[in-house]
N, C-alpha and C positions, 0 to 999 in steps of 0.2 A: 737296804740290807739284803733283800732277795736278789738283787742284781749281782752282788758280790758272791752270794751263795751259788747262783747259777754259774758264774764265771769259775768258781772253784771246782765245779763238777763237769765242766765242758770237755776237759781232756778225756779221751776215750769214750765220749758220749756219742750216741747216734742222734743226729739233729736233722729234722726235716722241715721244709719251709714252703712247699707248694701245697695247694688245697688237696690235691689227690693224695700226696704223700702223707699229709696230716691226717686225713680220714683213715687211710690204711694203717698208719702207725697207731692211732688211737684205738682202732679195732683190734689190732695185734696185741697191744699192751693190755687192754681190758680182758681179752680172751686169755692171754698167758697168765695174768694175775687173778683170774676168776673174779672180775669186777664187772658190773653192768656198764654197757657202752655209753649210756646217757648220763653218767655221773658228772662229767664236766662237759657242758655244751661247747661245741666247736665254733659257733658263730664268730667270725672275725679273728680266729686264731691265726697268727702269722708264723708261729714256730712251736714245734713240740720237740723236746729233748729228753733222752733217757740214757743214763749211765748204767749199763748192766752190772758193772763192778760194784757200785755203791748202792744201786737201787734208786738213785735220785731221779726225779721226773719233774719236768716243768712245761708250762705253756706260756707263751707270750701272745698277747692279743693287742690289737690296735687301740681299742677303747675298753673301758670298764663295762661289764655286761651285767644288767639286772635281768634275772631270769625267774619266771614264775612257773612252777611245776603244778599243773592243774590236778594231777592225780593225788597229790598229798596236800594241796592248797598251801604251798610254801613259796615265799619269795627269797631268792638267794642272789648275792652279788659275787661276781668274779672279777678280781682286780686285773690289771693289765699283766701282772706276773702272778702265776699260781705255781706253787711248788709242793712237793711231797716226796716221801720215801715209799716206794712200792714194795709190798710183800704179798705173798699169796693171800687173797681175800682181804687186803688191808692197804690203806693209804695212811701213813702216820706222819707226824710233824708237818701237817698241812699248813700252808700259808696262803693268804690271798682269797679265801672263801669265807663269806659271812652269810648268816641266815637270820631272818627276822623272827624273833620270839617275843610275843606280846608286842610291846612297843620298842624293844631294844634290838639292835643288831649285835649278834655274838659271832665271834670267830670260830669257825670249825677247825678243830685241831687233829681229829682222828676219825677215820671212816673204816668200818670193818664188818665183815661177815663171819661171825663165829661158827655158825652151823648152816651151811648152804641149804640143807634139807628143810630148815625152818622157814625159808623164804623171806628172812628178815635181814635188813642192813641197819647198822647202828652208827649214829653220828654222835660224836662227843665235841662239845664246845668248851670254851674257856669257863672256868669256875665249875667244871665237872658236870655241866648240863648235858644230859644224854637223851636222845630221841631215837626211837626205832620205827622204821617204815618198811613196807613191802619192797623187796628187791625189784619186783615187776614195775614199780613206779619210775625206775631209772633205766629200764631196758631199751627204750626207744626214743629217748629225749634228745639224742645227739643231732 
């Protein structure tokens, strides 16, 4: 399903595929949308796309990534295709990202920073599960 979603937003999108361009585009997008750079680890990302008209964003990676963020003691998986709609301080309708809660993997559907001064970032998963973490835990994970 995400492949079709990506295809539907490719027209007028900015797509980058080299390692240098991917790092630059990721830094640019996170800065412009006021999100921490380490929100989505870039390891093995082969493509980043962003449609400025719709706000749609995607990453394609060669392999599924299992990532452990030591600062918050959380394991997260990133599918080969991750998508979201970007807004200032927010990634909504996220697909392809799961986090381990207790013994269950839950899909992350929304990531937002309501008040940057609070230093907190809020993750919402399916079934309304919400977790808040320090923004600083995601500032240098890329």
